[in-house]
Structure formats: C-alpha cells, structure tokens
C-alpha positions as CSV (number, residue, x, y, z in Angstrom):
1,M,14.2,14.4,19.6
2,R,14.8,16.7,16.7
3,E,14.0,20.2,18.1
4,V,15.1,22.0,21.2
5,V,13.2,25.1,22.2
6,L,15.3,28.1,23.4
7,S,14.1,31.5,24.6
8,I,16.0,34.2,23.0
9,P,15.8,37.9,23.8
10,N,13.5,40.1,21.6
11,I,15.3,41.0,18.4
12,E,14.5,43.5,15.7
13,P,12.9,42.1,12.6
14,E,15.1,41.1,9.7
15,Q,18.1,40.2,11.9
16,N,20.0,37.0,12.1
17,V,20.4,34.9,15.2
18,E,23.4,32.5,15.3
19,I,23.4,29.7,17.8
20,E,26.4,27.4,18.4
21,V,25.6,24.0,19.9
22,R,27.6,20.8,20.5
23,I,26.0,17.6,19.4
24,N,28.0,14.5,20.6
25,G,31.0,16.8,21.0
26,R,30.8,18.3,17.5
27,K,30.2,22.0,17.3
28,K,27.5,23.1,14.9
29,T,26.3,26.6,14.1
30,L,22.6,27.2,13.5
31,N,21.4,30.4,11.8
32,Y,17.9,31.8,12.1
33,R,16.3,34.9,10.7
34,V,13.1,36.6,11.7
35,E,11.1,38.5,9.1
36,L,8.2,40.8,10.0
37,V,5.5,40.7,7.3
38,T,3.5,43.9,7.3
39,L,0.1,43.1,5.8
40,E,-0.6,46.6,4.6
41,D,2.3,46.2,2.2
42,Y,0.2,43.7,0.3
43,T,-3.3,45.3,0.3
44,E,-2.7,47.0,-3.0
45,S,-1.8,43.8,-4.8
46,S,-4.1,40.9,-5.7
47,T,-3.0,39.0,-2.6
48,G,-5.4,40.5,-0.1
49,D,-6.1,37.9,2.6
50,T,-3.6,36.9,5.3
51,V,-3.2,33.3,4.2
52,T,-2.5,34.3,0.6
53,V,0.1,36.9,1.7
54,L,1.9,34.4,3.9
55,K,1.9,31.7,1.2
56,H,3.4,34.3,-1.2
57,V,6.1,35.5,1.2
58,I,7.1,32.0,2.1
59,H,7.1,30.8,-1.6
60,E,9.2,33.7,-2.8
61,Y,11.7,33.7,0.1
62,D,15.3,32.8,-0.4
63,K,15.5,29.0,-1.0
64,N,18.6,28.8,1.2
65,W,16.3,29.4,4.2
66,E,13.5,27.1,5.4
67,L,10.4,28.0,7.3
68,V,10.5,27.2,11.0
69,Q,7.7,29.1,12.6
70,I,4.9,31.6,11.9
71,G,4.5,33.7,15.1
72,A,1.4,35.2,16.6
73,P,0.1,38.1,14.5
74,T,-0.5,41.6,15.8
75,H,-3.3,43.7,14.1
76,D,-1.2,44.3,11.0
77,K,2.1,42.3,11.3
78,I,3.1,38.7,11.4
79,P,6.6,37.5,12.4
80,I,8.0,34.6,10.5
81,M,11.1,32.6,11.5
82,F,13.4,30.9,9.0
83,R,16.4,28.6,9.5
84,K,19.4,28.5,7.1
85,R,19.5,25.2,5.3
86,E,22.5,23.1,5.8
87,C,24.6,23.3,2.6
88,D,27.0,20.5,3.4
89,K,26.8,17.4,5.5
90,E,29.5,17.1,8.2
C-alpha cells in the first residue's frame, strides 16, 4: 500500500499542510500544498478551456512539488493538491 487517505480540516487555498508520520518507527514529514485555480484568470489568454488551463498550471508549477490530486471544481475554481518531492533518501 502506497497511499493512506486522511481527512484534514478545510484550509485556505495556497497554504501548506505538514503531516508527520512514523513508518517502521522512522519519523517522516510530508508536505502538501493546495492551490485554487480560478478559471477566469485564464480567459483572457489563449488557454481558454479548463483542460488546457489545468495542463498549463501543472506544467508551470514549481518542480519541487508533484501533483497529487485535482479536486472537484466549482463553477469557476478548481482545487489542486501538490506534495513536496523528497529531496534526499533516508
């Protein structure tokens, strides 16, 4: 099993969530970030449709973070969750 699902309280967009876990007695910190993509911010540009906007945001995002989940959209916003990549192996 590679993933464990946890319910976390609602957080504001563009905030970090830090979770400490123990795996076989070794403490590990996992960092997550939720970004809220507002579709109207992209209507003026050449990236008009939702899929193209999401591809652009994900492709241009900080490469130290990896995509984990694209959340359920509202009428004009889509939450995207990223996890900080592990820089060094323990």
